[in-house]
C-alpha positions in Angstrom: -1.4 8.5 9.3 -0.4 11.0 6.6 1.3 8.4 4.4 -1.7 6.1 4.7 -4.1 8.7 3.5 -1.9 9.9 0.7 -1.2 6.3 -0.6 -4.9 5.4 -0.3 -5.9 8.6 -2.2 -3.4 7.8 -5.0 -4.5 4.1 -5.2 -8.2 5.1 -5.5 -7.4 7.6 -8.2 -5.5 4.8 -10.0 -2.3 6.8 -9.8 -0.7 3.9 -7.9 -0.7 0.2 -8.6 -0.8 -2.6 -5.9 2.9 -3.0 -6.4 3.5 0.6 -5.6 1.3 0.3 -2.5 3.4 -2.8 -1.5 6.5 -0.6 -1.8 4.9 1.5 0.9 5.0 -1.5 3.2 8.6 -2.4 2.2 9.8 1.2 3.0 7.9 1.4 6.3 5.4 4.0 5.3 2.3 1.8 5.9 1.7 -1.5 7.6 0.7 -4.8 6.1 -2.8 -4.3 7.6 -3.1 -0.9 6.0 -2.1 -2.4 2.6 -5.0 -4.8 3.0 -7.3 -1.9 3.9 -6.3 0.0 0.8 -6.2 -2.7 -1.8 -8.7 -5.2 -0.4 -6.1 -8.0 -0.7 -3.7 -9.5 1.8 -0.1 -8.4 1.6 2.3 -11.0 0.3 6.0 -10.2 0.7 8.0 -10.5 -2.5 10.8 -13.0 -2.1 14.1 -12.1 -3.8 
């Protein structure tokens, strides 16, 4: 839960963008559900 709290705090303080929060999902630090809780938007994976 430490990563979730840290990322949420940075996002609320406008230190992180939605793209940066999405990176947290990509790197396994938060879940897609947690992304939605933080940003208020559904997580959409970026296709390469």
